[in-house]
C-alpha positions, -999 to 999 in steps of 0.1 A, spaced: -172 -497 390 -170 -457 390 -136 -452 382 -136 -477 351 -162 -456 337 -148 -419 345 -123 -433 323 -140 -443 294 -143 -411 298 -156 -376 306 -159 -349 283 -149 -322 304 -144 -280 290 -107 -291 294 -108 -321 274 -120 -302 245 -95 -274 246 -71 -300 242 -85 -317 213 -91 -278 194 -52 -279 204 -45 -312 190 -61 -308 158 -44 -275 153 -11 -292 153 -27 -317 132 -39 -291 107 -9 -269 104 20 -296 112 30 -276 139 47 -288 170 26 -278 202 37 -282 243 5 -294 265 16 -291 303 1 -291 336 -5 -304 375 3 -339 378 -32 -356 375 -51 -331 359 -59 -356 331 -35 -348 301 -23 -382 295 -58 -393 293 -69 -365 271 -43 -375 250 -48 -413 246 -87 -403 239 -83 -378 211 -59 -404 195 -75 -434 203 -43 -452 197 -47 -485 198 -11 -513 202 -31 -533 179 -19 -512 151 14 -522 156 23 -559 140 49 -573 125 23 -587 96 7 -556 89 19 -554 51 6 -591 48 -27 -587 61 -54 -563 80 -81 -580 102 -109 -564 104 -102 -552 138 -74 -531 129 -95 -515 103 -117 -507 130 -89 -493 150 -74 -471 121 -107 -457 111 -111 -441 149 -71 -436 150 -62 -398 148 -26 -404 154 6 -420 172 5 -419 211 39 -435 229 50 -426 266 88 -418 274 105 -449 286 123 -432 320 155 -449 305 159 -430 268 188 -423 240 180 -412 205 178 -445 190 151 -461 219 134 -431 210 133 -433 175 127 -470 173 91 -461 193 84 -428 171 90 -449 135 73 -481 151 41 -464 153 42 -444 125 49 -467 100 21 -490 116 2 -462 113 11 -455 77 10 -493 62 -27 -497 83 -44 -471 67 -25 -479 33 -41 -510 37 -74 -499 45 -76 -480 17 -68 -510 -7 -33 -493 -16 -16 -523 -38 16 -510 -47 38 -528 -16 69 -507 -24 50 -474 -20 31 -484 17 65 -495 29 85 -463 15 56 -437 22 40 -455 60 58 -427 85 46 -401 60 7 -408 62 11 -407 102 -6 -370 111 4 -368 148 25 -380 170 19 -375 210 48 -381 234 40 -379 270 60 -378 302 84 -357 278 100 -339 311 122 -372 306 134 -364 276 172 -352 275 187 -331 247 198 -358 224 167 -374 224 149 -344 219 170 -337 187 162 -373 172 127 -363 178 133 -327 159 147 -347 130 119 -373 127 95 -344 128 116 -326 99 119 -356 78 84 -369 82 61 -336 89 37 -349 114 19 -328 140 39 -331 174 29 -328 208 49 -326 243 34 -335 271 48 -326 304 50 -308 337 48 -274 344 80 -262 335 87 -279 300 76 -251 285 102 -231 295 128 -258 294 124 -261 257 132 -224 251 166 -234 263 166 -252 226 165 -229 197 163 -252 171 135 -269 187 116 -239 201 116 -221 171 95 -248 155 70 -247 185 34 -232 170 12 -243 200 8 -244 233 -19 -251 259 -21 -255 301 -39 -281 312 -63 -272 337 -82 -284 369 -120 -294 367 -133 -259 372 -161 -260 405 -187 -260 380 -178 -291 361 -172 -310 391 -206 -305 403 -222 -314 366 -200 -345 362 -201 -360 400 -240 -364 399 -235 -386 366 -206 -409 386 -235 -413 409 -259 -429 384 -230 -448 372 -227 -464 402 -264 -475 406 -267 -445 428 -297 -416 426 -282 -378 435 -311 -360 450 -299 -324 451 -330 -318 477 -313 -345 500 -290 -325 523 -268 -360 528 -259 -360 493 -250 -324 488 -231 -325 520 -216 -355 502 -209 -339 472 -196 -304 484 -169 -330 507 -160 -343 470 -152 -315 458 -132 -296 486 -110 -330 488 -105 -333 452 -102 -294 442 -102 -306 404 -82 -330 404 -91 -355 378 -69 -388 389 -76 -378 427 -114 -376 417 -113 -413 399 -93 -426 430 -113 -409 456 -144 -426 439 -131 -460 434 -125 -461 474 -162 -448 476 -176 -477 459 -155 -503 478 -168 -487 511 -201 -493 499 -201 -527 484 -187 -536 515 -209 -523 542 -239 -527 520 -250 -493 513 -275 -475 492 -265 -438 496 -231 -414 496 -231 -392 524 -203 -377 544 -189 -406 561 -187 -425 533 -163 -404 516 -146 -391 553 -138 -430 554 -127 -429 516 -106 -400 522 -85 -419 549 -76 -446 524 -57 -426 501 -23 -407 504 -30 -373 497 -10 -345 489 
């Protein structure tokens, strides 16, 4: 399934830039803002970078540590959460501290730390990074709670939101003065799309041939329709897969792409 393979992850230049940005927030323990249009891949990049999994949050984390949790913490670079639609300072504090504490406890146990008191009291300070997606939802009180936790535990912090969030944050001097990095997450370039799409063809069990006019025409049509929007690319290829399976086709052509486009709502 191309949608699944696409999400498994395509290492684009934009992801590499995000990785450098996030790593800098960890190294210097700064606050960073990542912003961009809907569907360009901000959330997917953040989840990929942190490798956060909810399995780290476990009520029995202090008492026992499974092999799976050890493997998860080995790859995890920080905590990732999506700001809830309804949020209060208490909710935000609970969501962040649950994750940073779970990260710290698991890491300490994986490193064979035996002092239970030390594990519990210092757990939150061991988490190197917290990424908050959909940060546009946070009101001023919730933002102040996040700032307070940042000051207390000194983790790297990244807010992810829509274009304009960086201007909104400038109205909050205490928070804005702590922002060290800003990153605009952009659409895929045309060259990247032309590099990536044949790989997706291959993941679907099909072969892209640049010598065949129908293949080139189909690729050009996808480039034109999606305009580098990662989410739209994923949705379009999911529909293409469905159409090919239903009609038992062996190739992607312009008619297949146009039929898939008609199944989508494209703004």
